[in-house]
C-alpha positions in Angstrom: 0.1 0.0 -0.1 2.8 2.4 1.0 4.8 1.6 -2.0 1.9 2.1 -4.5 0.9 5.4 -2.7 4.4 6.6 -3.2 4.4 5.8 -6.9 1.3 7.6 -7.4 2.4 10.7 -5.7 5.9 10.6 -7.4 4.5 10.0 -10.9 1.5 12.2 -10.5 -1.0 9.5 -11.4 -4.5 10.8 -12.1 -6.5 7.4 -12.0 -5.6 3.8 -11.0 -7.0 0.7 -12.9 -6.8 -2.4 -10.8 -7.2 -5.5 -12.8 -8.1 -8.3 -10.3 -9.7 -9.0 -7.1 -6.0 -9.6 -5.9 -5.1 -6.0 -6.3 -7.8 -4.3 -4.3 -5.4 -3.1 -1.6 -4.4 -0.7 -4.4 -7.8 1.0 -3.9 -6.7 2.2 -0.4 -3.4 3.6 -1.9 -5.5 5.6 -4.3 -7.8 6.9 -1.7 -4.9 8.0 0.4 -3.3 9.7 -2.5 -6.6 11.5 -3.4 -7.1 10.0 -6.9 -10.1 7.8 -8.4 -9.6 4.0 -8.9 -11.4 1.5 -11.2 -11.2 -2.2 -10.4 -11.9 -5.0 -13.0 -13.0 -8.0 -11.3 -12.6 -11.2 -13.4 -13.8 -13.5 -11.0 -14.1 -14.4 -7.3 -12.8 -17.8 -6.6 -13.8 -17.8 -2.9 -17.4 -17.1 -4.0 -17.3 -20.5 -6.0 -19.1 -23.2 -4.0 -16.5 -25.8 -5.5 -13.6 -23.8 -4.2 -11.2 -25.7 -2.0 -10.9 -23.3 0.7 -12.1 -24.1 4.1 -15.2 -22.3 5.4 -13.1 -20.2 7.8 -10.8 -19.2 4.8 -13.6 -18.5 2.8 -15.3 -16.2 5.2 -12.0 -14.3 5.8 -11.6 -13.8 2.0 -15.2 -12.6 1.9 -14.7 -10.1 4.8 -11.5 -8.6 3.3 -12.9 -8.5 -0.3 -15.9 -6.6 0.7 -13.9 -4.2 3.1 -11.2 -3.4 0.3 -14.1 -3.0 -2.5 -15.2 0.0 -0.4 -12.1 1.9 -1.3 -12.7 1.5 -5.1 -14.6 4.2 -6.9 -15.8 2.1 -9.8 -15.9 -1.7 -9.6 -16.5 -3.6 -13.0 -17.5 -7.1 -12.9 -17.0 -9.5 -15.8 -19.3 -12.0 -14.2 -23.0 -11.2 -13.4 -22.9 -13.8 -10.4 -19.7 -12.0 -9.0 -21.4 -8.5 -9.2 -24.5 -9.7 -7.4 -22.5 -11.3 -4.8 -20.5 -8.4 -4.2 
């Protein structure tokens, strides 16, 4: 988060495009730097009922995802199921 924040400030970035649910921590960097962010979510593996995570892991990932999504200005979902889930 700190490294991306520094990069944004140093390079005078206007908008940040995050290209995976794994990059959502970048939304926090963007907020702290005072710029807009867009996140393209290609899929949420933890939301798949066939995923191999334990129920506890799945719950943790859901909480972290939903928390970090709050820092993104514009989420874009490739999957209707994932959009509705989020």
